[in-house]
Chimera marker file (.cmm) of the C-alpha trace (Angstrom):
<marker_set name="trace">
<marker id="1" x="-87.787" y="-18.381" z="1.316" r="1" g="1" b="0" radius="0.5"/>
<marker id="2" x="-88.264" y="-22.119" z="-0.104" r="1" g="1" b="0" radius="0.5"/>
<marker id="3" x="-85.620" y="-22.973" z="-2.025" r="1" g="1" b="0" radius="0.5"/>
<marker id="4" x="-85.531" y="-24.062" z="-5.414" r="1" g="1" b="0" radius="0.5"/>
<marker id="5" x="-85.031" y="-27.634" z="-6.915" r="1" g="1" b="0" radius="0.5"/>
<marker id="6" x="-82.943" y="-28.212" z="-9.961" r="1" g="1" b="0" radius="0.5"/>
<marker id="7" x="-84.037" y="-29.740" z="-13.082" r="1" g="1" b="0" radius="0.5"/>
<marker id="8" x="-83.973" y="-33.282" z="-12.809" r="1" g="1" b="0" radius="0.5"/>
<marker id="9" x="-84.091" y="-35.226" z="-16.107" r="1" g="1" b="0" radius="0.5"/>
<marker id="10" x="-84.979" y="-39.311" z="-15.773" r="1" g="1" b="0" radius="0.5"/>
<marker id="11" x="-84.295" y="-42.080" z="-17.454" r="1" g="1" b="0" radius="0.5"/>
<marker id="12" x="-86.833" y="-44.088" z="-19.221" r="1" g="1" b="0" radius="0.5"/>
<marker id="13" x="-85.256" y="-46.786" z="-16.990" r="1" g="1" b="0" radius="0.5"/>
<marker id="14" x="-85.753" y="-44.748" z="-13.523" r="1" g="1" b="0" radius="0.5"/>
<marker id="15" x="-89.337" y="-43.523" z="-14.086" r="1" g="1" b="0" radius="0.5"/>
<marker id="16" x="-90.025" y="-47.378" z="-14.287" r="1" g="1" b="0" radius="0.5"/>
<marker id="17" x="-87.963" y="-48.343" z="-11.080" r="1" g="1" b="0" radius="0.5"/>
<marker id="18" x="-89.686" y="-44.900" z="-9.499" r="1" g="1" b="0" radius="0.5"/>
<marker id="19" x="-93.277" y="-46.637" z="-10.373" r="1" g="1" b="0" radius="0.5"/>
<marker id="20" x="-92.341" y="-49.915" z="-8.780" r="1" g="1" b="0" radius="0.5"/>
<marker id="21" x="-91.095" y="-48.372" z="-5.976" r="1" g="1" b="0" radius="0.5"/>
<marker id="22" x="-93.747" y="-47.941" z="-4.119" r="1" g="1" b="0" radius="0.5"/>
<marker id="23" x="-94.498" y="-51.194" z="-4.266" r="1" g="1" b="0" radius="0.5"/>
<marker id="24" x="-91.849" y="-52.789" z="-2.777" r="1" g="1" b="0" radius="0.5"/>
<marker id="25" x="-92.811" y="-50.988" z="0.000" r="1" g="1" b="0" radius="0.5"/>
<marker id="26" x="-90.696" y="-47.488" z="-0.606" r="1" g="1" b="0" radius="0.5"/>
<marker id="27" x="-92.673" y="-44.543" z="1.052" r="1" g="1" b="0" radius="0.5"/>
<marker id="28" x="-93.594" y="-41.858" z="-1.224" r="1" g="1" b="0" radius="0.5"/>
<marker id="29" x="-91.779" y="-39.279" z="0.708" r="1" g="1" b="0" radius="0.5"/>
<marker id="30" x="-88.466" y="-41.376" z="0.482" r="1" g="1" b="0" radius="0.5"/>
<marker id="31" x="-88.656" y="-41.937" z="-3.323" r="1" g="1" b="0" radius="0.5"/>
<marker id="32" x="-89.119" y="-38.153" z="-4.437" r="1" g="1" b="0" radius="0.5"/>
<marker id="33" x="-86.067" y="-37.794" z="-2.217" r="1" g="1" b="0" radius="0.5"/>
<marker id="34" x="-83.933" y="-40.681" z="-3.448" r="1" g="1" b="0" radius="0.5"/>
<marker id="35" x="-84.641" y="-39.343" z="-7.473" r="1" g="1" b="0" radius="0.5"/>
<marker id="36" x="-84.882" y="-35.764" z="-6.070" r="1" g="1" b="0" radius="0.5"/>
<marker id="37" x="-88.208" y="-34.843" z="-7.067" r="1" g="1" b="0" radius="0.5"/>
<marker id="38" x="-91.479" y="-33.347" z="-6.224" r="1" g="1" b="0" radius="0.5"/>
<marker id="39" x="-94.339" y="-35.599" z="-5.476" r="1" g="1" b="0" radius="0.5"/>
<marker id="40" x="-96.737" y="-34.120" z="-7.851" r="1" g="1" b="0" radius="0.5"/>
<marker id="41" x="-93.569" y="-35.226" z="-10.181" r="1" g="1" b="0" radius="0.5"/>
<marker id="42" x="-94.004" y="-38.724" z="-8.981" r="1" g="1" b="0" radius="0.5"/>
<marker id="43" x="-97.866" y="-39.176" z="-8.916" r="1" g="1" b="0" radius="0.5"/>
<marker id="44" x="-97.448" y="-37.781" z="-12.557" r="1" g="1" b="0" radius="0.5"/>
<marker id="45" x="-95.013" y="-40.136" z="-13.567" r="1" g="1" b="0" radius="0.5"/>
<marker id="46" x="-96.937" y="-42.813" z="-11.780" r="1" g="1" b="0" radius="0.5"/>
<marker id="47" x="-100.246" y="-41.882" z="-14.153" r="1" g="1" b="0" radius="0.5"/>
<marker id="48" x="-98.178" y="-42.348" z="-17.102" r="1" g="1" b="0" radius="0.5"/>
<marker id="49" x="-96.606" y="-46.152" z="-16.097" r="1" g="1" b="0" radius="0.5"/>
<marker id="50" x="-98.630" y="-47.808" z="-18.921" r="1" g="1" b="0" radius="0.5"/>
<marker id="51" x="-97.564" y="-45.499" z="-21.339" r="1" g="1" b="0" radius="0.5"/>
<marker id="52" x="-93.996" y="-46.605" z="-20.318" r="1" g="1" b="0" radius="0.5"/>
<marker id="53" x="-94.647" y="-49.386" z="-20.188" r="1" g="1" b="0" radius="0.5"/>
<marker id="54" x="-96.077" y="-49.867" z="-23.694" r="1" g="1" b="0" radius="0.5"/>
<marker id="55" x="-93.330" y="-48.148" z="-25.259" r="1" g="1" b="0" radius="0.5"/>
<marker id="56" x="-90.271" y="-49.940" z="-23.463" r="1" g="1" b="0" radius="0.5"/>
<marker id="57" x="-91.836" y="-53.220" z="-25.112" r="1" g="1" b="0" radius="0.5"/>
<marker id="58" x="-91.576" y="-53.149" z="-28.551" r="1" g="1" b="0" radius="0.5"/>
<marker id="59" x="-87.918" y="-50.822" z="-27.743" r="1" g="1" b="0" radius="0.5"/>
<marker id="60" x="-86.019" y="-53.662" z="-24.997" r="1" g="1" b="0" radius="0.5"/>
<marker id="61" x="-84.014" y="-54.612" z="-27.657" r="1" g="1" b="0" radius="0.5"/>
<marker id="62" x="-82.309" y="-51.435" z="-28.441" r="1" g="1" b="0" radius="0.5"/>
<marker id="63" x="-79.078" y="-51.409" z="-26.432" r="1" g="1" b="0" radius="0.5"/>
<marker id="64" x="-80.105" y="-47.330" z="-26.169" r="1" g="1" b="0" radius="0.5"/>
<marker id="65" x="-82.897" y="-47.533" z="-24.031" r="1" g="1" b="0" radius="0.5"/>
<marker id="66" x="-81.430" y="-47.586" z="-20.752" r="1" g="1" b="0" radius="0.5"/>
<marker id="67" x="-80.372" y="-43.991" z="-21.240" r="1" g="1" b="0" radius="0.5"/>
<marker id="68" x="-83.068" y="-42.983" z="-23.018" r="1" g="1" b="0" radius="0.5"/>
<marker id="69" x="-85.171" y="-40.152" z="-21.627" r="1" g="1" b="0" radius="0.5"/>
<marker id="70" x="-87.745" y="-38.949" z="-23.536" r="1" g="1" b="0" radius="0.5"/>
<marker id="71" x="-90.331" y="-41.290" z="-25.571" r="1" g="1" b="0" radius="0.5"/>
<marker id="72" x="-90.046" y="-40.740" z="-29.340" r="1" g="1" b="0" radius="0.5"/>
<marker id="73" x="-90.105" y="-43.132" z="-31.768" r="1" g="1" b="0" radius="0.5"/>
<marker id="74" x="-88.531" y="-42.497" z="-35.438" r="1" g="1" b="0" radius="0.5"/>
<marker id="75" x="-90.605" y="-40.973" z="-38.410" r="1" g="1" b="0" radius="0.5"/>
<marker id="76" x="-88.746" y="-43.341" z="-40.407" r="1" g="1" b="0" radius="0.5"/>
<marker id="77" x="-88.762" y="-46.991" z="-38.772" r="1" g="1" b="0" radius="0.5"/>
<marker id="78" x="-87.841" y="-48.644" z="-41.492" r="1" g="1" b="0" radius="0.5"/>
<marker id="79" x="-85.062" y="-46.881" z="-42.494" r="1" g="1" b="0" radius="0.5"/>
<marker id="80" x="-83.631" y="-46.653" z="-39.176" r="1" g="1" b="0" radius="0.5"/>
<marker id="81" x="-83.913" y="-50.774" z="-39.287" r="1" g="1" b="0" radius="0.5"/>
<marker id="82" x="-81.919" y="-50.761" z="-43.148" r="1" g="1" b="0" radius="0.5"/>
<marker id="83" x="-78.908" y="-48.703" z="-41.871" r="1" g="1" b="0" radius="0.5"/>
<marker id="84" x="-78.593" y="-51.022" z="-38.447" r="1" g="1" b="0" radius="0.5"/>
<marker id="85" x="-78.530" y="-54.002" z="-41.018" r="1" g="1" b="0" radius="0.5"/>
<marker id="86" x="-75.833" y="-51.663" z="-43.449" r="1" g="1" b="0" radius="0.5"/>
<marker id="87" x="-73.971" y="-50.994" z="-40.433" r="1" g="1" b="0" radius="0.5"/>
<marker id="88" x="-74.030" y="-55.064" z="-39.346" r="1" g="1" b="0" radius="0.5"/>
<marker id="89" x="-72.718" y="-55.393" z="-42.911" r="1" g="1" b="0" radius="0.5"/>
<marker id="90" x="-69.877" y="-53.243" z="-42.532" r="1" g="1" b="0" radius="0.5"/>
<marker id="91" x="-66.417" y="-54.720" z="-41.706" r="1" g="1" b="0" radius="0.5"/>
<marker id="92" x="-65.669" y="-54.163" z="-37.736" r="1" g="1" b="0" radius="0.5"/>
<marker id="93" x="-62.780" y="-51.918" z="-38.587" r="1" g="1" b="0" radius="0.5"/>
<marker id="94" x="-64.541" y="-49.517" z="-40.354" r="1" g="1" b="0" radius="0.5"/>
<marker id="95" x="-65.142" y="-45.815" z="-38.193" r="1" g="1" b="0" radius="0.5"/>
<marker id="96" x="-69.003" y="-44.595" z="-39.024" r="1" g="1" b="0" radius="0.5"/>
<marker id="97" x="-69.265" y="-40.947" z="-39.063" r="1" g="1" b="0" radius="0.5"/>
<marker id="98" x="-72.304" y="-39.061" z="-39.076" r="1" g="1" b="0" radius="0.5"/>
<marker id="99" x="-71.650" y="-37.760" z="-42.834" r="1" g="1" b="0" radius="0.5"/>
<marker id="100" x="-71.744" y="-42.132" z="-43.832" r="1" g="1" b="0" radius="0.5"/>
<marker id="101" x="-75.320" y="-42.354" z="-42.313" r="1" g="1" b="0" radius="0.5"/>
<marker id="102" x="-76.671" y="-39.253" z="-43.981" r="1" g="1" b="0" radius="0.5"/>
<marker id="103" x="-75.569" y="-40.357" z="-47.248" r="1" g="1" b="0" radius="0.5"/>
<marker id="104" x="-76.354" y="-43.869" z="-46.999" r="1" g="1" b="0" radius="0.5"/>
<marker id="105" x="-79.942" y="-42.655" z="-45.742" r="1" g="1" b="0" radius="0.5"/>
<marker id="106" x="-80.160" y="-40.242" z="-48.672" r="1" g="1" b="0" radius="0.5"/>
<marker id="107" x="-79.462" y="-42.967" z="-50.835" r="1" g="1" b="0" radius="0.5"/>
<marker id="108" x="-81.878" y="-45.521" z="-49.252" r="1" g="1" b="0" radius="0.5"/>
<marker id="109" x="-84.681" y="-42.959" z="-48.561" r="1" g="1" b="0" radius="0.5"/>
<marker id="110" x="-86.290" y="-42.869" z="-52.072" r="1" g="1" b="0" radius="0.5"/>
<marker id="111" x="-86.044" y="-46.698" z="-52.054" r="1" g="1" b="0" radius="0.5"/>
<marker id="112" x="-88.595" y="-46.756" z="-49.150" r="1" g="1" b="0" radius="0.5"/>
<marker id="113" x="-90.315" y="-44.340" z="-49.724" r="1" g="1" b="0" radius="0.5"/>
<marker id="114" x="-91.090" y="-43.643" z="-52.799" r="1" g="1" b="0" radius="0.5"/>
<marker id="115" x="-94.369" y="-41.724" z="-52.126" r="1" g="1" b="0" radius="0.5"/>
<marker id="116" x="-93.032" y="-39.389" z="-49.968" r="1" g="1" b="0" radius="0.5"/>
<marker id="117" x="-92.023" y="-36.123" z="-51.031" r="1" g="1" b="0" radius="0.5"/>
<marker id="118" x="-89.761" y="-35.295" z="-48.291" r="1" g="1" b="0" radius="0.5"/>
<marker id="119" x="-86.629" y="-33.555" z="-49.183" r="1" g="1" b="0" radius="0.5"/>
<marker id="120" x="-83.772" y="-34.374" z="-47.609" r="1" g="1" b="0" radius="0.5"/>
<marker id="121" x="-86.023" y="-36.224" z="-44.829" r="1" g="1" b="0" radius="0.5"/>
<marker id="122" x="-83.294" y="-38.545" z="-43.824" r="1" g="1" b="0" radius="0.5"/>
<marker id="123" x="-80.596" y="-36.011" z="-43.242" r="1" g="1" b="0" radius="0.5"/>
<marker id="124" x="-83.550" y="-34.024" z="-40.503" r="1" g="1" b="0" radius="0.5"/>
<marker id="125" x="-84.109" y="-37.848" z="-38.735" r="1" g="1" b="0" radius="0.5"/>
<marker id="126" x="-80.210" y="-38.617" z="-38.192" r="1" g="1" b="0" radius="0.5"/>
<marker id="127" x="-78.982" y="-36.801" z="-35.078" r="1" g="1" b="0" radius="0.5"/>
<marker id="128" x="-76.911" y="-37.283" z="-32.033" r="1" g="1" b="0" radius="0.5"/>
<marker id="129" x="-79.109" y="-39.905" z="-30.556" r="1" g="1" b="0" radius="0.5"/>
<marker id="130" x="-79.388" y="-41.626" z="-33.709" r="1" g="1" b="0" radius="0.5"/>
<marker id="131" x="-75.606" y="-42.032" z="-34.232" r="1" g="1" b="0" radius="0.5"/>
<marker id="132" x="-75.032" y="-43.204" z="-30.866" r="1" g="1" b="0" radius="0.5"/>
<marker id="133" x="-77.590" y="-45.841" z="-31.294" r="1" g="1" b="0" radius="0.5"/>
<marker id="134" x="-75.776" y="-47.148" z="-34.198" r="1" g="1" b="0" radius="0.5"/>
<marker id="135" x="-72.596" y="-46.829" z="-32.206" r="1" g="1" b="0" radius="0.5"/>
<marker id="136" x="-74.371" y="-49.065" z="-29.034" r="1" g="1" b="0" radius="0.5"/>
<marker id="137" x="-75.651" y="-51.326" z="-31.818" r="1" g="1" b="0" radius="0.5"/>
<marker id="138" x="-71.776" y="-51.166" z="-33.127" r="1" g="1" b="0" radius="0.5"/>
<marker id="139" x="-70.429" y="-52.165" z="-29.806" r="1" g="1" b="0" radius="0.5"/>
<marker id="140" x="-73.048" y="-54.679" z="-29.042" r="1" g="1" b="0" radius="0.5"/>
<marker id="141" x="-72.304" y="-56.729" z="-32.701" r="1" g="1" b="0" radius="0.5"/>
<marker id="142" x="-68.142" y="-56.670" z="-31.600" r="1" g="1" b="0" radius="0.5"/>
<marker id="143" x="-68.687" y="-58.710" z="-29.083" r="1" g="1" b="0" radius="0.5"/>
<marker id="144" x="-70.431" y="-61.656" z="-30.550" r="1" g="1" b="0" radius="0.5"/>
<link id1="1" id2="2" r="1" g="1" b="0" radius="0.2"/>
<link id1="2" id2="3" r="1" g="1" b="0" radius="0.2"/>
<link id1="3" id2="4" r="1" g="1" b="0" radius="0.2"/>
<link id1="4" id2="5" r="1" g="1" b="0" radius="0.2"/>
<link id1="5" id2="6" r="1" g="1" b="0" radius="0.2"/>
<link id1="6" id2="7" r="1" g="1" b="0" radius="0.2"/>
<link id1="7" id2="8" r="1" g="1" b="0" radius="0.2"/>
<link id1="8" id2="9" r="1" g="1" b="0" radius="0.2"/>
<link id1="9" id2="10" r="1" g="1" b="0" radius="0.2"/>
<link id1="10" id2="11" r="1" g="1" b="0" radius="0.2"/>
<link id1="11" id2="12" r="1" g="1" b="0" radius="0.2"/>
<link id1="12" id2="13" r="1" g="1" b="0" radius="0.2"/>
<link id1="13" id2="14" r="1" g="1" b="0" radius="0.2"/>
<link id1="14" id2="15" r="1" g="1" b="0" radius="0.2"/>
<link id1="15" id2="16" r="1" g="1" b="0" radius="0.2"/>
<link id1="16" id2="17" r="1" g="1" b="0" radius="0.2"/>
<link id1="17" id2="18" r="1" g="1" b="0" radius="0.2"/>
<link id1="18" id2="19" r="1" g="1" b="0" radius="0.2"/>
<link id1="19" id2="20" r="1" g="1" b="0" radius="0.2"/>
<link id1="20" id2="21" r="1" g="1" b="0" radius="0.2"/>
<link id1="21" id2="22" r="1" g="1" b="0" radius="0.2"/>
<link id1="22" id2="23" r="1" g="1" b="0" radius="0.2"/>
<link id1="23" id2="24" r="1" g="1" b="0" radius="0.2"/>
<link id1="24" id2="25" r="1" g="1" b="0" radius="0.2"/>
<link id1="25" id2="26" r="1" g="1" b="0" radius="0.2"/>
<link id1="26" id2="27" r="1" g="1" b="0" radius="0.2"/>
<link id1="27" id2="28" r="1" g="1" b="0" radius="0.2"/>
<link id1="28" id2="29" r="1" g="1" b="0" radius="0.2"/>
<link id1="29" id2="30" r="1" g="1" b="0" radius="0.2"/>
<link id1="30" id2="31" r="1" g="1" b="0" radius="0.2"/>
<link id1="31" id2="32" r="1" g="1" b="0" radius="0.2"/>
<link id1="32" id2="33" r="1" g="1" b="0" radius="0.2"/>
<link id1="33" id2="34" r="1" g="1" b="0" radius="0.2"/>
<link id1="34" id2="35" r="1" g="1" b="0" radius="0.2"/>
<link id1="35" id2="36" r="1" g="1" b="0" radius="0.2"/>
<link id1="36" id2="37" r="1" g="1" b="0" radius="0.2"/>
<link id1="37" id2="38" r="1" g="1" b="0" radius="0.2"/>
<link id1="38" id2="39" r="1" g="1" b="0" radius="0.2"/>
<link id1="39" id2="40" r="1" g="1" b="0" radius="0.2"/>
<link id1="40" id2="41" r="1" g="1" b="0" radius="0.2"/>
<link id1="41" id2="42" r="1" g="1" b="0" radius="0.2"/>
<link id1="42" id2="43" r="1" g="1" b="0" radius="0.2"/>
<link id1="43" id2="44" r="1" g="1" b="0" radius="0.2"/>
<link id1="44" id2="45" r="1" g="1" b="0" radius="0.2"/>
<link id1="45" id2="46" r="1" g="1" b="0" radius="0.2"/>
<link id1="46" id2="47" r="1" g="1" b="0" radius="0.2"/>
<link id1="47" id2="48" r="1" g="1" b="0" radius="0.2"/>
<link id1="48" id2="49" r="1" g="1" b="0" radius="0.2"/>
<link id1="49" id2="50" r="1" g="1" b="0" radius="0.2"/>
<link id1="50" id2="51" r="1" g="1" b="0" radius="0.2"/>
<link id1="51" id2="52" r="1" g="1" b="0" radius="0.2"/>
<link id1="52" id2="53" r="1" g="1" b="0" radius="0.2"/>
<link id1="53" id2="54" r="1" g="1" b="0" radius="0.2"/>
<link id1="54" id2="55" r="1" g="1" b="0" radius="0.2"/>
<link id1="55" id2="56" r="1" g="1" b="0" radius="0.2"/>
<link id1="56" id2="57" r="1" g="1" b="0" radius="0.2"/>
<link id1="57" id2="58" r="1" g="1" b="0" radius="0.2"/>
<link id1="58" id2="59" r="1" g="1" b="0" radius="0.2"/>
<link id1="59" id2="60" r="1" g="1" b="0" radius="0.2"/>
<link id1="60" id2="61" r="1" g="1" b="0" radius="0.2"/>
<link id1="61" id2="62" r="1" g="1" b="0" radius="0.2"/>
<link id1="62" id2="63" r="1" g="1" b="0" radius="0.2"/>
<link id1="63" id2="64" r="1" g="1" b="0" radius="0.2"/>
<link id1="64" id2="65" r="1" g="1" b="0" radius="0.2"/>
<link id1="65" id2="66" r="1" g="1" b="0" radius="0.2"/>
<link id1="66" id2="67" r="1" g="1" b="0" radius="0.2"/>
<link id1="67" id2="68" r="1" g="1" b="0" radius="0.2"/>
<link id1="68" id2="69" r="1" g="1" b="0" radius="0.2"/>
<link id1="69" id2="70" r="1" g="1" b="0" radius="0.2"/>
<link id1="70" id2="71" r="1" g="1" b="0" radius="0.2"/>
<link id1="71" id2="72" r="1" g="1" b="0" radius="0.2"/>
<link id1="72" id2="73" r="1" g="1" b="0" radius="0.2"/>
<link id1="73" id2="74" r="1" g="1" b="0" radius="0.2"/>
<link id1="74" id2="75" r="1" g="1" b="0" radius="0.2"/>
<link id1="75" id2="76" r="1" g="1" b="0" radius="0.2"/>
<link id1="76" id2="77" r="1" g="1" b="0" radius="0.2"/>
<link id1="77" id2="78" r="1" g="1" b="0" radius="0.2"/>
<link id1="78" id2="79" r="1" g="1" b="0" radius="0.2"/>
<link id1="79" id2="80" r="1" g="1" b="0" radius="0.2"/>
<link id1="80" id2="81" r="1" g="1" b="0" radius="0.2"/>
<link id1="81" id2="82" r="1" g="1" b="0" radius="0.2"/>
<link id1="82" id2="83" r="1" g="1" b="0" radius="0.2"/>
<link id1="83" id2="84" r="1" g="1" b="0" radius="0.2"/>
<link id1="84" id2="85" r="1" g="1" b="0" radius="0.2"/>
<link id1="85" id2="86" r="1" g="1" b="0" radius="0.2"/>
<link id1="86" id2="87" r="1" g="1" b="0" radius="0.2"/>
<link id1="87" id2="88" r="1" g="1" b="0" radius="0.2"/>
<link id1="88" id2="89" r="1" g="1" b="0" radius="0.2"/>
<link id1="89" id2="90" r="1" g="1" b="0" radius="0.2"/>
<link id1="90" id2="91" r="1" g="1" b="0" radius="0.2"/>
<link id1="91" id2="92" r="1" g="1" b="0" radius="0.2"/>
<link id1="92" id2="93" r="1" g="1" b="0" radius="0.2"/>
<link id1="93" id2="94" r="1" g="1" b="0" radius="0.2"/>
<link id1="94" id2="95" r="1" g="1" b="0" radius="0.2"/>
<link id1="95" id2="96" r="1" g="1" b="0" radius="0.2"/>
<link id1="96" id2="97" r="1" g="1" b="0" radius="0.2"/>
<link id1="97" id2="98" r="1" g="1" b="0" radius="0.2"/>
<link id1="98" id2="99" r="1" g="1" b="0" radius="0.2"/>
<link id1="99" id2="100" r="1" g="1" b="0" radius="0.2"/>
<link id1="100" id2="101" r="1" g="1" b="0" radius="0.2"/>
<link id1="101" id2="102" r="1" g="1" b="0" radius="0.2"/>
<link id1="102" id2="103" r="1" g="1" b="0" radius="0.2"/>
<link id1="103" id2="104" r="1" g="1" b="0" radius="0.2"/>
<link id1="104" id2="105" r="1" g="1" b="0" radius="0.2"/>
<link id1="105" id2="106" r="1" g="1" b="0" radius="0.2"/>
<link id1="106" id2="107" r="1" g="1" b="0" radius="0.2"/>
<link id1="107" id2="108" r="1" g="1" b="0" radius="0.2"/>
<link id1="108" id2="109" r="1" g="1" b="0" radius="0.2"/>
<link id1="109" id2="110" r="1" g="1" b="0" radius="0.2"/>
<link id1="110" id2="111" r="1" g="1" b="0" radius="0.2"/>
<link id1="111" id2="112" r="1" g="1" b="0" radius="0.2"/>
<link id1="112" id2="113" r="1" g="1" b="0" radius="0.2"/>
<link id1="113" id2="114" r="1" g="1" b="0" radius="0.2"/>
<link id1="114" id2="115" r="1" g="1" b="0" radius="0.2"/>
<link id1="115" id2="116" r="1" g="1" b="0" radius="0.2"/>
<link id1="116" id2="117" r="1" g="1" b="0" radius="0.2"/>
<link id1="117" id2="118" r="1" g="1" b="0" radius="0.2"/>
<link id1="118" id2="119" r="1" g="1" b="0" radius="0.2"/>
<link id1="119" id2="120" r="1" g="1" b="0" radius="0.2"/>
<link id1="120" id2="121" r="1" g="1" b="0" radius="0.2"/>
<link id1="121" id2="122" r="1" g="1" b="0" radius="0.2"/>
<link id1="122" id2="123" r="1" g="1" b="0" radius="0.2"/>
<link id1="123" id2="124" r="1" g="1" b="0" radius="0.2"/>
<link id1="124" id2="125" r="1" g="1" b="0" radius="0.2"/>
<link id1="125" id2="126" r="1" g="1" b="0" radius="0.2"/>
<link id1="126" id2="127" r="1" g="1" b="0" radius="0.2"/>
<link id1="127" id2="128" r="1" g="1" b="0" radius="0.2"/>
<link id1="128" id2="129" r="1" g="1" b="0" radius="0.2"/>
<link id1="129" id2="130" r="1" g="1" b="0" radius="0.2"/>
<link id1="130" id2="131" r="1" g="1" b="0" radius="0.2"/>
<link id1="131" id2="132" r="1" g="1" b="0" radius="0.2"/>
<link id1="132" id2="133" r="1" g="1" b="0" radius="0.2"/>
<link id1="133" id2="134" r="1" g="1" b="0" radius="0.2"/>
<link id1="134" id2="135" r="1" g="1" b="0" radius="0.2"/>
<link id1="135" id2="136" r="1" g="1" b="0" radius="0.2"/>
<link id1="136" id2="137" r="1" g="1" b="0" radius="0.2"/>
<link id1="137" id2="138" r="1" g="1" b="0" radius="0.2"/>
<link id1="138" id2="139" r="1" g="1" b="0" radius="0.2"/>
<link id1="139" id2="140" r="1" g="1" b="0" radius="0.2"/>
<link id1="140" id2="141" r="1" g="1" b="0" radius="0.2"/>
<link id1="141" id2="142" r="1" g="1" b="0" radius="0.2"/>
<link id1="142" id2="143" r="1" g="1" b="0" radius="0.2"/>
<link id1="143" id2="144" r="1" g="1" b="0" radius="0.2"/>
</marker_set>
């Protein structure tokens, strides 16, 4: 009876590295063994290499990119940018919590999207990954 392989969720960076491995002389079975995936998964990832690269280029400044596992952009990119600017302007000793981000998003949303009738749109957008990105940006700005 074949052994069932556990599900492996790779980061976008790992997928790009995986696409470059066979070009660097690494065999397909070796790459599959290293990342614990099947050949068909590797071929699917290689087929989507251009899509991966086109996602990475505009997001290259995002400190959360190396750990990102899905290619999903925000529905409200202007709101994201405004919140990042707001976080940068806060004093360093202020702790940012999700409720603060949500409140600021609700305040900014009607100004940025006056024709959007979505009720509480930003609150739906603010999820764990967004808050992690804010935290990453926050730590990056403290180093400067």
